[in-house]
C-alpha positions, 0 to 999 in steps of 0.5 A: 628841114629834113634831108632830101631823099636819096631815091624815089623810094627813100623817105626821112623823118622831119625834125617834128617827126624825129620827136614823135618817134622819140616820144613813141619810143617810151612805153606806157611803163615809162621805159624806153624801148631800144633800137634793138627792141624795135628790131625784135618787134620787126622780127629783124627785117629792119636792121638796128642801124637803118632804125637808127638812121630814121630816128636821126632824120636820115633817108631810108626806104619806105617800106622800112619806114612804114615798118618802124612807124607801125611798130611804134603805133604811128602813122608814116604821115605823122613823121614825114613831110607831106609832100615827100610822102605824096610824091612816093604814093603817087 
């Protein structure tokens, strides 16, 4: 089960979501993009430590989670619990 979010604006990846994040980390060339590479894709607006926390299933601010998933070509709904996401967008 995903860790409970710290604040109403925080959200965490589920175990299945963590697997999707790891899969998305693998580029078409077969190489993996590093946390630092993701940080660069996001023009350093999200720190490497925040990216790493999200990949470990820890709660982070929803805006950072959205940025990370978009950078990897995913939708936020693919990596978080549906009820957790619905609560935040109310």
